[in-house]
LUMLO-330835 format. One record per residue (C-alpha): residue number from 1; z, y, x negated. Coordinates in pm, 1 decimal, padded with zeros to 6 digits. Last residue first. Example, Ala and Ser with C-alpha at 12.3 -4.5 7.8 and 13.67 -1.06 7.14 Angstrom:
<atoms>
@seq->2 Z->00714.0 Y->-00106.0 X->-01367.0
@seq->1 Z->00780.0 Y->-00450.0 X->-01230.0
</atoms>
This chain:
<atoms>
@seq->337 Z->00237.9 Y->-01755.0 X->02225.2
@seq->336 Z->00207.8 Y->-02056.8 X->02453.2
@seq->335 Z->00442.9 Y->-02222.4 X->02700.8
@seq->334 Z->00604.7 Y->-01975.5 X->02940.1
@seq->333 Z->00804.2 Y->-02231.2 X->03134.1
@seq->332 Z->00639.0 Y->-02163.7 X->03469.0
@seq->331 Z->00289.6 Y->-02131.1 X->03324.6
@seq->330 Z->00325.1 Y->-02437.3 X->03103.3
@seq->329 Z->00452.1 Y->-02660.4 X->03380.7
@seq->328 Z->00192.5 Y->-02545.4 X->03631.8
@seq->327 Z->-00098.1 Y->-02583.6 X->03389.2
@seq->326 Z->00028.8 Y->-02921.9 X->03269.0
@seq->325 Z->00063.7 Y->-03042.6 X->03627.3
@seq->324 Z->-00278.5 Y->-02928.2 X->03740.2
@seq->323 Z->-00454.6 Y->-03073.3 X->03436.6
@seq->322 Z->-00278.4 Y->-03408.9 X->03467.5
@seq->321 Z->-00317.5 Y->-03457.4 X->03841.5
@seq->320 Z->-00061.0 Y->-03330.8 X->04089.6
@seq->319 Z->00183.4 Y->-03478.4 X->04344.9
@seq->318 Z->00178.1 Y->-03841.6 X->04236.1
@seq->317 Z->00558.5 Y->-03861.1 X->04238.3
@seq->316 Z->00568.7 Y->-04058.2 X->03912.5
@seq->315 Z->00311.0 Y->-03826.3 X->03755.8
@seq->314 Z->00489.4 Y->-03517.2 X->03887.2
@seq->313 Z->00817.4 Y->-03622.6 X->03726.6
@seq->312 Z->00634.1 Y->-03716.8 X->03406.4
@seq->311 Z->00495.0 Y->-03363.1 X->03387.9
@seq->310 Z->00847.2 Y->-03220.7 X->03389.0
@seq->309 Z->00958.8 Y->-03468.4 X->03124.5
@seq->308 Z->00660.2 Y->-03377.6 X->02907.1
@seq->307 Z->00751.1 Y->-03008.2 X->02934.1
@seq->306 Z->01091.0 Y->-03093.0 X->02779.2
@seq->305 Z->00966.5 Y->-03327.8 X->02505.0
@seq->304 Z->00908.4 Y->-03042.0 X->02256.5
@seq->303 Z->01261.7 Y->-02905.3 X->02305.1
@seq->302 Z->01540.7 Y->-03031.3 X->02083.1
@seq->301 Z->01319.5 Y->-03196.4 X->01820.7
@seq->300 Z->01129.7 Y->-02881.1 X->01733.5
@seq->299 Z->00822.8 Y->-03029.4 X->01564.1
@seq->298 Z->00663.7 Y->-02855.6 X->01266.6
@seq->297 Z->00304.9 Y->-02927.7 X->01163.7
@seq->296 Z->00129.9 Y->-02956.6 X->00827.8
@seq->295 Z->-00239.7 Y->-03038.3 X->00795.8
@seq->294 Z->-00502.0 Y->-03261.7 X->00637.8
@seq->293 Z->-00834.2 Y->-03394.0 X->00769.0
@seq->292 Z->-01030.9 Y->-03660.3 X->00581.6
@seq->291 Z->-01396.5 Y->-03724.7 X->00669.7
@seq->290 Z->-01528.8 Y->-03539.7 X->00366.0
@seq->289 Z->-01241.4 Y->-03327.9 X->00246.6
@seq->288 Z->-01096.6 Y->-03120.9 X->00527.9
@seq->287 Z->-00831.2 Y->-02852.5 X->00558.3
@seq->286 Z->-00582.1 Y->-02733.2 X->00818.1
@seq->285 Z->-00294.5 Y->-02593.2 X->00612.1
@seq->284 Z->-00404.5 Y->-02233.0 X->00679.4
@seq->283 Z->-00344.6 Y->-02280.8 X->01050.4
@seq->282 Z->00014.8 Y->-02396.7 X->01002.0
@seq->281 Z->00065.8 Y->-02615.4 X->01306.9
@seq->280 Z->00363.8 Y->-02558.8 X->01538.9
@seq->279 Z->00362.0 Y->-02835.3 X->01800.0
@seq->278 Z->00465.5 Y->-02657.9 X->02118.1
@seq->277 Z->00788.9 Y->-02651.2 X->02317.7
@seq->276 Z->00955.7 Y->-02430.0 X->02057.5
@seq->275 Z->01303.7 Y->-02340.8 X->02180.2
@seq->274 Z->01501.3 Y->-02043.7 X->02050.5
@seq->273 Z->01779.9 Y->-02128.2 X->02296.9
@seq->272 Z->01564.3 Y->-01967.2 X->02567.3
@seq->271 Z->01253.3 Y->-01816.9 X->02400.9
@seq->270 Z->01267.9 Y->-01439.8 X->02381.9
@seq->269 Z->00989.5 Y->-01396.4 X->02127.3
@seq->268 Z->01249.8 Y->-01288.6 X->01871.9
@seq->267 Z->01423.9 Y->-01623.4 X->01921.2
@seq->266 Z->01099.9 Y->-01814.6 X->01875.8
@seq->265 Z->01009.9 Y->-01623.2 X->01558.7
@seq->264 Z->01361.7 Y->-01678.6 X->01424.9
@seq->263 Z->01312.8 Y->-02053.6 X->01472.1
@seq->262 Z->00977.6 Y->-02038.9 X->01298.6
@seq->261 Z->01132.9 Y->-01834.6 X->01020.6
@seq->260 Z->01384.8 Y->-02109.9 X->00955.4
@seq->259 Z->01129.0 Y->-02387.8 X->00988.1
@seq->258 Z->00911.2 Y->-02261.6 X->00706.0
@seq->257 Z->00672.0 Y->-02006.4 X->00559.0
@seq->256 Z->00605.3 Y->-01788.9 X->00860.9
@seq->255 Z->00413.0 Y->-01495.3 X->00712.1
@seq->254 Z->00265.6 Y->-01409.7 X->01055.8
@seq->253 Z->-00063.8 Y->-01309.2 X->00886.7
@seq->252 Z->-00132.5 Y->-01674.3 X->00805.0
@seq->251 Z->-00154.5 Y->-01754.2 X->01173.9
@seq->250 Z->00068.3 Y->-02030.7 X->01311.8
@seq->249 Z->-00153.3 Y->-02248.3 X->01529.3
@seq->248 Z->00048.6 Y->-02333.5 X->01838.2
@seq->247 Z->-00038.1 Y->-02666.3 X->01998.0
@seq->246 Z->00079.1 Y->-02726.6 X->02353.0
@seq->245 Z->-00212.8 Y->-02570.5 X->02539.8
@seq->244 Z->-00489.3 Y->-02695.1 X->02307.9
@seq->243 Z->-00765.2 Y->-02441.4 X->02241.3
@seq->242 Z->-00629.6 Y->-02360.9 X->01894.8
@seq->241 Z->-00666.4 Y->-02729.4 X->01806.0
@seq->240 Z->-01042.5 Y->-02729.1 X->01860.7
@seq->239 Z->-01098.5 Y->-02394.3 X->01689.3
@seq->238 Z->-00897.1 Y->-02504.0 X->01386.8
@seq->237 Z->-01090.8 Y->-02830.8 X->01373.3
@seq->236 Z->-01421.4 Y->-02641.5 X->01367.2
@seq->235 Z->-01298.6 Y->-02415.6 X->01085.7
@seq->234 Z->-01193.5 Y->-02721.7 X->00886.2
@seq->233 Z->-01549.2 Y->-02859.3 X->00889.8
@seq->232 Z->-01601.3 Y->-03210.2 X->01022.8
@seq->231 Z->-01746.1 Y->-03522.1 X->00859.4
@seq->230 Z->-01749.6 Y->-03828.9 X->01080.3
@seq->229 Z->-01523.7 Y->-04105.2 X->01209.4
@seq->228 Z->-01212.1 Y->-03907.1 X->01120.1
@seq->227 Z->-00952.6 Y->-03998.8 X->00858.7
@seq->226 Z->-00635.7 Y->-03815.4 X->00960.8
@seq->225 Z->-00379.0 Y->-03701.6 X->00705.1
@seq->224 Z->-00057.6 Y->-03548.9 X->00840.9
@seq->223 Z->00245.5 Y->-03397.3 X->00668.3
@seq->222 Z->00495.4 Y->-03364.5 X->00949.8
@seq->221 Z->00803.4 Y->-03139.4 X->00946.2
@seq->220 Z->01101.9 Y->-03198.2 X->01175.8
@seq->219 Z->01333.0 Y->-02928.9 X->01311.4
@seq->218 Z->01628.0 Y->-02697.8 X->01246.2
@seq->217 Z->01913.7 Y->-02927.9 X->01145.5
@seq->216 Z->01864.5 Y->-02977.7 X->00772.3
@seq->215 Z->02001.9 Y->-03217.0 X->00509.1
@seq->214 Z->01688.6 Y->-03435.5 X->00476.2
@seq->213 Z->01567.7 Y->-03766.9 X->00619.9
@seq->212 Z->01233.2 Y->-03907.3 X->00505.4
@seq->211 Z->01008.5 Y->-04123.0 X->00723.3
@seq->210 Z->00675.1 Y->-04290.1 X->00653.0
@seq->209 Z->00403.0 Y->-04352.9 X->00908.5
@seq->208 Z->00086.8 Y->-04565.3 X->00912.4
@seq->207 Z->-00161.5 Y->-04547.4 X->01201.1
@seq->206 Z->-00464.7 Y->-04747.9 X->01313.6
@seq->205 Z->-00501.8 Y->-04665.0 X->01683.0
@seq->204 Z->-00584.4 Y->-04943.0 X->01928.4
@seq->203 Z->-00269.7 Y->-04910.9 X->02144.2
@seq->202 Z->-00275.2 Y->-04529.0 X->02165.2
@seq->201 Z->00033.2 Y->-04434.3 X->02372.8
@seq->200 Z->00252.9 Y->-04734.6 X->02286.8
@seq->199 Z->00075.9 Y->-04722.8 X->01949.6
@seq->198 Z->00249.3 Y->-04391.9 X->01877.3
@seq->197 Z->00576.5 Y->-04588.1 X->01888.5
@seq->196 Z->00439.3 Y->-04838.9 X->01637.4
@seq->195 Z->00367.6 Y->-04547.1 X->01402.5
@seq->194 Z->00705.3 Y->-04381.6 X->01458.7
@seq->193 Z->00913.2 Y->-04686.5 X->01369.9
@seq->192 Z->00875.2 Y->-04621.2 X->00996.3
@seq->191 Z->00620.1 Y->-04832.7 X->00811.6
@seq->190 Z->00755.8 Y->-04929.2 X->00569.6
@seq->189 Z->01098.5 Y->-05043.8 X->00457.7
@seq->188 Z->01310.4 Y->-04761.6 X->00312.7
@seq->187 Z->01374.2 Y->-04630.3 X->00663.0
@seq->186 Z->01448.7 Y->-04347.9 X->00635.3
@seq->185 Z->01384.8 Y->-04266.2 X->00269.0
@seq->184 Z->01683.7 Y->-04041.5 X->00207.8
@seq->183 Z->01721.8 Y->-03698.9 X->00053.1
@seq->182 Z->02083.5 Y->-03607.6 X->-00018.2
@seq->181 Z->02347.9 Y->-03340.6 X->00013.2
@seq->180 Z->02489.1 Y->-03348.4 X->00366.6
@seq->179 Z->02302.3 Y->-03650.9 X->00500.6
@seq->178 Z->02390.2 Y->-03639.5 X->00782.5
@seq->177 Z->02521.9 Y->-03665.0 X->01135.4
@seq->176 Z->02880.8 Y->-03629.1 X->01259.3
@seq->175 Z->02852.5 Y->-03256.8 X->01340.0
@seq->174 Z->02568.7 Y->-03311.1 X->01584.0
@seq->173 Z->02552.5 Y->-02964.5 X->01739.3
@seq->172 Z->02269.0 Y->-02833.4 X->01521.3
@seq->171 Z->02064.7 Y->-03151.9 X->01575.6
@seq->170 Z->02079.8 Y->-03407.7 X->01297.8
@seq->169 Z->01945.6 Y->-03500.8 X->00954.7
@seq->168 Z->01613.3 Y->-03326.4 X->01017.0
@seq->167 Z->01310.1 Y->-03544.5 X->00953.7
@seq->166 Z->01034.9 Y->-03511.9 X->00696.9
@seq->165 Z->00772.9 Y->-03729.7 X->00864.0
@seq->164 Z->00488.9 Y->-03852.8 X->00644.8
@seq->163 Z->00179.5 Y->-03927.5 X->00848.8
@seq->162 Z->-00128.9 Y->-04140.7 X->00792.0
@seq->161 Z->-00379.4 Y->-04170.5 X->01074.4
@seq->160 Z->-00690.1 Y->-04389.3 X->01055.7
@seq->159 Z->-01041.3 Y->-04412.6 X->01201.7
@seq->158 Z->-01016.5 Y->-04134.5 X->01457.0
@seq->157 Z->-01309.0 Y->-04027.6 X->01675.4
@seq->156 Z->-01443.7 Y->-03674.7 X->01659.8
@seq->155 Z->-01384.2 Y->-03494.4 X->01987.7
@seq->154 Z->-01173.1 Y->-03735.3 X->02193.5
@seq->153 Z->-00982.2 Y->-03875.0 X->01896.1
@seq->152 Z->-00908.8 Y->-03531.4 X->01754.0
@seq->151 Z->-00803.9 Y->-03403.5 X->02097.7
@seq->150 Z->-00558.2 Y->-03692.2 X->02148.7
@seq->149 Z->-00425.0 Y->-03719.7 X->01791.6
@seq->148 Z->-00245.4 Y->-03386.0 X->01785.6
@seq->147 Z->-00061.5 Y->-03417.9 X->02115.6
@seq->146 Z->00019.2 Y->-03778.9 X->02027.0
@seq->145 Z->00171.6 Y->-03682.6 X->01690.4
@seq->144 Z->00402.8 Y->-03425.4 X->01846.1
@seq->143 Z->00509.8 Y->-03654.0 X->02130.2
@seq->142 Z->00571.1 Y->-03934.7 X->01880.1
@seq->141 Z->00794.5 Y->-03702.4 X->01679.0
@seq->140 Z->00989.0 Y->-03580.5 X->01982.5
@seq->139 Z->01029.4 Y->-03931.8 X->02116.5
@seq->138 Z->00820.9 Y->-04085.1 X->02394.3
@seq->137 Z->00879.1 Y->-04000.8 X->02759.3
@seq->136 Z->00953.5 Y->-04342.3 X->02908.7
@seq->135 Z->00838.4 Y->-04392.0 X->03265.7
@seq->134 Z->00976.0 Y->-04602.1 X->03550.5
@seq->133 Z->00861.3 Y->-04688.7 X->03901.5
@seq->132 Z->00505.1 Y->-04581.1 X->03826.3
@seq->131 Z->00304.9 Y->-04385.8 X->04085.1
@seq->130 Z->00095.8 Y->-04205.2 X->03825.4
@seq->129 Z->00218.4 Y->-04306.2 X->03480.4
@seq->128 Z->-00114.2 Y->-04437.3 X->03347.4
@seq->127 Z->-00284.8 Y->-04116.9 X->03462.7
@seq->126 Z->-00083.4 Y->-03898.2 X->03224.1
@seq->125 Z->-00210.9 Y->-04086.3 X->02918.1
@seq->124 Z->-00289.5 Y->-03852.6 X->02626.8
@seq->123 Z->-00197.7 Y->-03492.1 X->02699.1
@seq->122 Z->00097.3 Y->-03573.4 X->02926.6
@seq->121 Z->00248.5 Y->-03828.1 X->02688.7
@seq->120 Z->00415.9 Y->-04128.3 X->02843.5
@seq->119 Z->00535.4 Y->-04479.7 X->02768.1
@seq->118 Z->00474.6 Y->-04704.1 X->03069.0
@seq->117 Z->00656.7 Y->-04948.9 X->03294.4
@seq->116 Z->00991.8 Y->-04862.1 X->03141.8
@seq->115 Z->01274.6 Y->-05007.7 X->02931.1
@seq->114 Z->01016.4 Y->-05207.8 X->02732.7
@seq->113 Z->00946.0 Y->-04907.9 X->02509.7
@seq->112 Z->01291.9 Y->-04916.6 X->02355.9
@seq->111 Z->01507.9 Y->-04615.9 X->02441.1
@seq->110 Z->01545.6 Y->-04316.8 X->02210.0
@seq->109 Z->01218.9 Y->-04183.1 X->02348.7
@seq->108 Z->01374.5 Y->-04069.9 X->02675.3
@seq->107 Z->01380.7 Y->-04235.2 X->03017.1
@seq->106 Z->01233.2 Y->-04128.5 X->03349.8
@seq->105 Z->01348.1 Y->-04318.9 X->03656.6
@seq->104 Z->01217.2 Y->-04399.5 X->04004.1
@seq->103 Z->01505.8 Y->-04432.9 X->04253.3
@seq->102 Z->01542.4 Y->-04759.8 X->04446.7
@seq->101 Z->01921.9 Y->-04765.9 X->04433.6
@seq->100 Z->01927.8 Y->-05111.4 X->04273.1
@seq->99 Z->01651.2 Y->-05009.6 X->04029.2
@seq->98 Z->01834.3 Y->-04695.0 X->03921.8
@seq->97 Z->02157.4 Y->-04888.2 X->03874.0
@seq->96 Z->01984.3 Y->-05165.8 X->03676.8
@seq->95 Z->01828.2 Y->-04906.2 X->03444.3
@seq->94 Z->02159.1 Y->-04744.8 X->03349.7
@seq->93 Z->02222.1 Y->-04978.8 X->03056.7
@seq->92 Z->01871.0 Y->-04908.5 X->02927.4
@seq->91 Z->01946.1 Y->-04536.7 X->02949.9
@seq->90 Z->02263.0 Y->-04584.6 X->02748.7
@seq->89 Z->02070.9 Y->-04715.5 X->02448.2
@seq->88 Z->01996.5 Y->-04376.9 X->02298.0
@seq->87 Z->02221.9 Y->-04104.0 X->02439.9
@seq->86 Z->02175.3 Y->-03999.0 X->02805.9
@seq->85 Z->01886.2 Y->-03788.3 X->02930.7
@seq->84 Z->01792.3 Y->-04014.5 X->03222.7
@seq->83 Z->01568.5 Y->-03812.5 X->03452.8
@seq->82 Z->01611.2 Y->-03935.5 X->03809.7
@seq->81 Z->01334.1 Y->-03903.8 X->04066.5
@seq->80 Z->01334.7 Y->-03856.5 X->04445.5
@seq->79 Z->01709.7 Y->-03797.2 X->04434.1
@seq->78 Z->01982.2 Y->-03869.0 X->04691.7
@seq->77 Z->02052.5 Y->-04219.5 X->04559.3
@seq->76 Z->02080.2 Y->-04089.5 X->04202.8
@seq->75 Z->02340.8 Y->-03828.4 X->04295.3
@seq->74 Z->02553.2 Y->-04070.5 X->04496.5
@seq->73 Z->02537.5 Y->-04322.2 X->04211.9
@seq->72 Z->02650.4 Y->-04052.5 X->03967.2
@seq->71 Z->02987.9 Y->-04027.8 X->04138.8
@seq->70 Z->03088.8 Y->-03727.1 X->04349.9
@seq->69 Z->03041.8 Y->-03351.0 X->04380.5
@seq->68 Z->03266.9 Y->-03264.2 X->04089.8
@seq->67 Z->03503.3 Y->-02968.7 X->04064.6
@seq->66 Z->03613.4 Y->-02870.3 X->03715.9
@seq->65 Z->03973.6 Y->-02763.6 X->03652.7
@seq->64 Z->04014.3 Y->-02979.9 X->03343.3
@seq->63 Z->04243.9 Y->-03218.0 X->03531.0
@seq->62 Z->03984.2 Y->-03230.3 X->03808.5
@seq->61 Z->03719.7 Y->-03332.1 X->03554.3
@seq->60 Z->03944.8 Y->-03595.2 X->03400.5
@seq->59 Z->03987.9 Y->-03759.5 X->03741.5
@seq->58 Z->03627.6 Y->-03880.0 X->03732.0
@seq->57 Z->03682.4 Y->-04085.9 X->03417.2
@seq->56 Z->03689.8 Y->-04426.8 X->03584.9
@seq->55 Z->03377.9 Y->-04336.1 X->03782.6
@seq->54 Z->03165.4 Y->-04282.2 X->03472.9
@seq->53 Z->02869.8 Y->-04044.2 X->03519.9
@seq->52 Z->03080.8 Y->-03801.1 X->03720.9
@seq->51 Z->02868.3 Y->-03553.6 X->03915.8
@seq->50 Z->02819.0 Y->-03178.6 X->03879.1
@seq->49 Z->02620.3 Y->-02969.5 X->04127.4
@seq->48 Z->02410.6 Y->-02728.0 X->03918.1
@seq->47 Z->02494.3 Y->-02363.0 X->03979.0
@seq->46 Z->02451.6 Y->-02239.5 X->03622.5
@seq->45 Z->02827.7 Y->-02191.8 X->03592.1
@seq->44 Z->02875.1 Y->-02551.2 X->03706.2
@seq->43 Z->02639.5 Y->-02677.6 X->03436.7
@seq->42 Z->02802.8 Y->-02444.0 X->03184.3
@seq->41 Z->03144.5 Y->-02600.0 X->03245.7
@seq->40 Z->02998.4 Y->-02948.5 X->03200.3
@seq->39 Z->02835.0 Y->-02830.3 X->02877.6
@seq->38 Z->03164.2 Y->-02686.1 X->02752.9
@seq->37 Z->03338.4 Y->-03020.1 X->02804.8
@seq->36 Z->03448.8 Y->-03241.8 X->03093.6
@seq->35 Z->03343.5 Y->-03603.0 X->03043.5
@seq->34 Z->03066.2 Y->-03849.6 X->03122.2
@seq->33 Z->02832.7 Y->-03588.5 X->03269.9
@seq->32 Z->02590.8 Y->-03599.6 X->03562.1
@seq->31 Z->02354.7 Y->-03331.0 X->03689.9
@seq->30 Z->02262.1 Y->-03237.4 X->04044.0
@seq->29 Z->01989.5 Y->-03180.7 X->04304.0
@seq->28 Z->01771.7 Y->-03002.8 X->04050.0
@seq->27 Z->01465.2 Y->-02858.4 X->04220.2
@seq->26 Z->01095.3 Y->-02930.7 X->04241.0
@seq->25 Z->00765.5 Y->-02779.3 X->04353.9
@seq->24 Z->00783.1 Y->-02421.2 X->04223.8
@seq->23 Z->00904.3 Y->-02517.4 X->03874.6
@seq->22 Z->01165.6 Y->-02308.7 X->03688.9
@seq->21 Z->01453.6 Y->-02527.1 X->03808.8
@seq->20 Z->01283.6 Y->-02828.2 X->03650.7
@seq->19 Z->01269.9 Y->-02648.1 X->03315.2
@seq->18 Z->01637.4 Y->-02550.9 X->03337.5
@seq->17 Z->01736.7 Y->-02910.3 X->03413.2
@seq->16 Z->01509.5 Y->-03040.5 X->03135.2
@seq->15 Z->01681.6 Y->-02811.8 X->02886.1
@seq->14 Z->02026.4 Y->-02918.5 X->03000.2
@seq->13 Z->01930.4 Y->-03284.2 X->02978.5
@seq->12 Z->01773.0 Y->-03268.4 X->02633.1
@seq->11 Z->02065.2 Y->-03138.4 X->02425.0
@seq->10 Z->02335.5 Y->-03253.1 X->02666.8
@seq->9 Z->02349.6 Y->-03283.2 X->03042.7
@seq->8 Z->02310.9 Y->-03655.3 X->03100.3
@seq->7 Z->02182.8 Y->-03801.5 X->03424.9
@seq->6 Z->01954.2 Y->-03530.8 X->03564.9
@seq->5 Z->01865.6 Y->-03579.1 X->03931.8
@seq->4 Z->01541.6 Y->-03433.1 X->04068.2
@seq->3 Z->01466.6 Y->-03358.3 X->04433.5
@seq->2 Z->01095.5 Y->-03289.8 X->04476.7
@seq->1 Z->01023.1 Y->-03006.0 X->04720.1
</atoms>
């Protein structure tokens, strides 16, 4: 049974902890927080041993009536793998601790690619992470693009990808984020960072990305144009993408016209926290003109990287191959509609 430490129990960390708990071959040996808050209370209520991420603040937990099991170093040392789910930049600061304690680490997409031995997407490059000392699960947007590009590249060949990313201003709990009443090119200089990030998974891929930030919290929306190496009919592409485990083709009959209804769809389906682990592709948007493919997809930024973290744990541990791990992860989480 793989012992997994979760350093950071926020938006991603708490979801990864629950996903790890659902697996038959791994368990959460503890989670770490920097301060006592509602998430720290929930961690204890869920039965996760709680550790102090900053030793100097450990007494704050006792003052708040929360019992901790020790400092984060104790947690990391006891683990087979640590998942760093801390805010962007903090993971890089933690890297020296993980290395000193000899615990393989998984970082999130907010870190620079050089924080880890390999950037990771289960669909595209699982094998490159097998036995690695450190892995970076790429960002929510890069995860979504990689899941889409992989089958297209394998089946048809990809000459060029162009994607416009309409990005949420912040997660629902990020009260300090914006914009409130604006639409921002983000960044104004092109390309956005997403294209180069995709190249950490597909080094030879020609890709241009543009980013726009809007006053919404639900999820991201991608407008994607892929120039394929040959002509393909839209119906063939629909069949290809429908067969992918982590792509959900939204049928026209569902009358889901946007992110709000997608979120309600997930909640009605009984998804924890209304999470959508899959890329949500509007089936009717999939169209072709010559060698050009067009589609819209929605990416739930709070959850699409969660199954990737679980698969990265198995890749580092070398316990299952890509197909076995994805099947186990998806079955235990309930991926797929």
